[in-house]
N, C-alpha and C positions, 0 to 999 in steps of 0.2 A: 937792194927792190927786188919784188913779189913779180912774178910772170903775167901776163895777160889771159895767156891759158891759164896756171893757177887756180888767179884772180876766178875765170870762169868755174874752172872746176867744181869750185867751192861755193861759187852760187849754185851752179848747178844742184848743186848737193842737194844744198837748205832748202831748193823750192821740190827737190824728190820728195825730201822727208814729208815737207806741206804739205804735200798731193797725198802720199801711203794715207801719214794721221788722218789728210779729209778723209778718203774712200774708206776706211778704215770707220770713222765717222758717220757714214752716210751709210757702209752696212749696216753699222749696229741700227742706225736709227729703220729704216729698210726694214729689217727683225720685228723690231718690234711695232714700228706703223704696223706689219701682214699682222702678226700677234692681237693689232689691236683690232684689221679689220675685221680678223674670223669672230670676234668676241662680239663685234656688234654687229654680226647678222647677225651670227646667237639670237641676238636679242631679237632683231626687228622678225628671222625665222618664230621663235618664242611670238609677238607682240600678232603676226599674224595669225599663227595657232587660236591663240584667245578672240581674238577678235573670229574667227572662224565658228570657233562651238558659242558665243554670245550672240552669234546672228542672229534677228529677230523669227527664219528661219529654222532659230536652233543650231545649224550646221551639223547636226550631228547624225539628228534622226532621218534616217535615211531608209523612203517605204519599197517595198519591189518593185512598184510599177514606175519610179524614176531610175531602179538600177536596171532595163530591163530595157534595150537600147535597141530600138525598130528600125528595120532601113531606112525607111525613110525619114525619119528624125536628124540621124549624119545630116542629110544634106540639107536640112531644113536648116540645122546650129548654125551661127554667127560662127565665120574662121578669126576673126577677130577677138575672140573671146579672147584664144589665146598666145595671140599676137603680143608682141614685148615692147613694150614701152620706148623711143628714141636712150631714154633718156635713162633707165632702167639700170640698175646695179651688176655687177657681172659674179656670178656667186663660183667659190670654186672648182676646181674644174676636180671630179672622180671618176671613177669607173662605168661607165655607161651610160654618160651625161650626155646632151644633145645638142648640136650648135645651138636647135632654135632657138635656149632658154636666153640668147647670147640678143644684144641691138642688131639690126640689119647694119649698121656701120661696125659691129665687132665681127661678127658675121663675113661680110666682106676682106679684111684684115684676113681670117681663117679660110675664107675661098681661093686670096692670091698667092699667101703661104702652102696652098696644101700644094695647088698648080703647080708654080717654081718645087716642089718637095719631084712631084709625080714628073717633073724635066729632070731631076738632077739640076737642078741651077742651081742650090743653099741655100743660105738664111741671104733675108734680105734687109736694104737699107731704108727708114719711111721715105727717102723720097723717093727710091724706087717704087717706093708703093702710090705714092701720090703718083706717078705717072703713068702707073697702070689705070688710077683709077680715074683718069683724065682729069686730075684737078693741077693748078700752076706748080712745079714745087718752090713756092712761096715761105718765108719762115714760118710762121705762123699757121701754114696750113700742113707744114712738115712737123711742128712741135702738137699740133695738136694729132696728128696719128701719132707719133711714138709717146706721149702720156696715153693712149691708147692701149696700144703694144704693149708698153713699158705694169700698165694695170695686170691685160691680159698674162705678163712676166709672175705678176706676182702674186697670182693667183690659182695657176700650174697651166695656164693652155698654152701659153708659147714657151719659149727660150733662149734665151741670148749667148751663145755660144761666144762672141765678142762680144763688144760694147756697141752700140748702133744699129747692130745684125742680128735679126727677127726669126725664127724658123719655130714650127708647131715641134710640139715638147713629143715624145714619143707614143704615147698613148693616146694625147689628140691626132696624131695620125697615121695610127693603128687603129683610127676607129673604119676608117673608107668607108664615112657618113660624112658630106657635108651639110649644109644649110636647108 
């Protein structure tokens, strides 16, 4: 008769192989998703550029008068023109890209992680971020934060050195500029 420990070890090995297989599949799907999202983003950019060119005002017709900015013009321009909408896309991070291209929710995550970095506290969990944001750490809120953090990881803004713990990537952390 086989020992109980032996049976448990066999079942554990089977479960571990299944987990490893699912992780490999998830990694493959994540990589495929990242490629598809980049391609989609390129098409979105292409469509916006075509919309700009085909705009009724010509989009590309710029006269000297409109390019010269007078100091009083700057104060009169609405600040909301450049504001990012709450449900906006998260662009892929590249050198020199400002945090202001992100919605306020994503900027809050970056700011919280930048603060932790300055205090040498290391990576943060989504529960810790929920607490910092004054949210109840209920599963729905934590999962919403996790979804946003994972999206930032996929776009290169954040790193996930260990599962469930997030930090700024080196380039983003090295910017020294916040929102």
